[in-house]
Steps between C-alpha positions, in 0.01 A plus 500: 500500500354663815676823598400447864685169504803670354491774767449241773798295376708822487402587859581153636838460327632856469568467125395747232171484307671366187667215693174414676314495166766282345489253790123476473528448127760224542278331760205501262305743715528276811564748781630250758740347243630843405544597864697182574720556189571862607589385854742239368665760274510750785665254739754403235587868454516539881760223516713683240473826702638332811852552365472876510623703797243632744615770738204738527190396697338540839537411861169429668405451863191307609372452850225250569285569809799644686634143540696424179721742314663466158747711310563408140714618209380428145699628207415582140696664220365856503347753739213541252390139558566528876241776519224306317198369689564142373855499648388654829223243525748217433734619776216548748350157417835328552547680833156381614583150378823496705310611810244217452730218385829563681753392236864486608679561167423685176614234249626142503854629437483697830457192712826448699672168428485417871119537512459287183734235647303493823167456316651231274625317809154511659335371185760231462438382860127488430556298179727255685231445762240427236735265310427612142702336218807702388358570150190660656689678773659753261164597351343524843794712621465738209122529554538567870773761439272676244221501761739644760618769258134591441464558875812707566585674168288808416500469123394132520216547748135492376396864476244585772273694264498218240637167627492356146818690426822559691634841608763454222227443241326819623823697454539361147143604417574857608829493300297398193263799555763762587770386258787531748700258711379488860704354780393432857828603660455445876257509789487503879209367704451542872224363717407636841645285776708269284845408622809463287 
């Protein structure tokens, strides 16, 4: 087994040398297969960590061209992790993403019932005008609501630095590397000249 592949797998996933060697061995020396297996395990562990309390962290401020400003709070479990370059990069990347994409809410659960009801009403009116059968209407409604959530909810938006994943997926990847729960707590975004 190639030591360089083991080191590369370790660097990409944040696991120890022994775990990287074991993953390569289990994948029959196939680097891509081992990497995928490690990512799946890491994301599964990240989901388990989401239960733990996160009260340390950072507040970041990002200003884009003097026209858009973002303040953001992201929490982790310990000050040690909050001081790492990986955590700082995550917080800064999310602040830049917010400036570029303009989400309105952090997570789906944060969407006020009134806003959801209004969007549902608009979609329903659209479906009524098109005249889709009732059995299809529910599926279409769910799909359109998912698309709307992906526009207005930060954690469900495609990440600007890698549109193949969502911001939520990016957070889970960093959780897998750092080994602590990470929570995007809140943000504020202002744009020059916008009205309330």
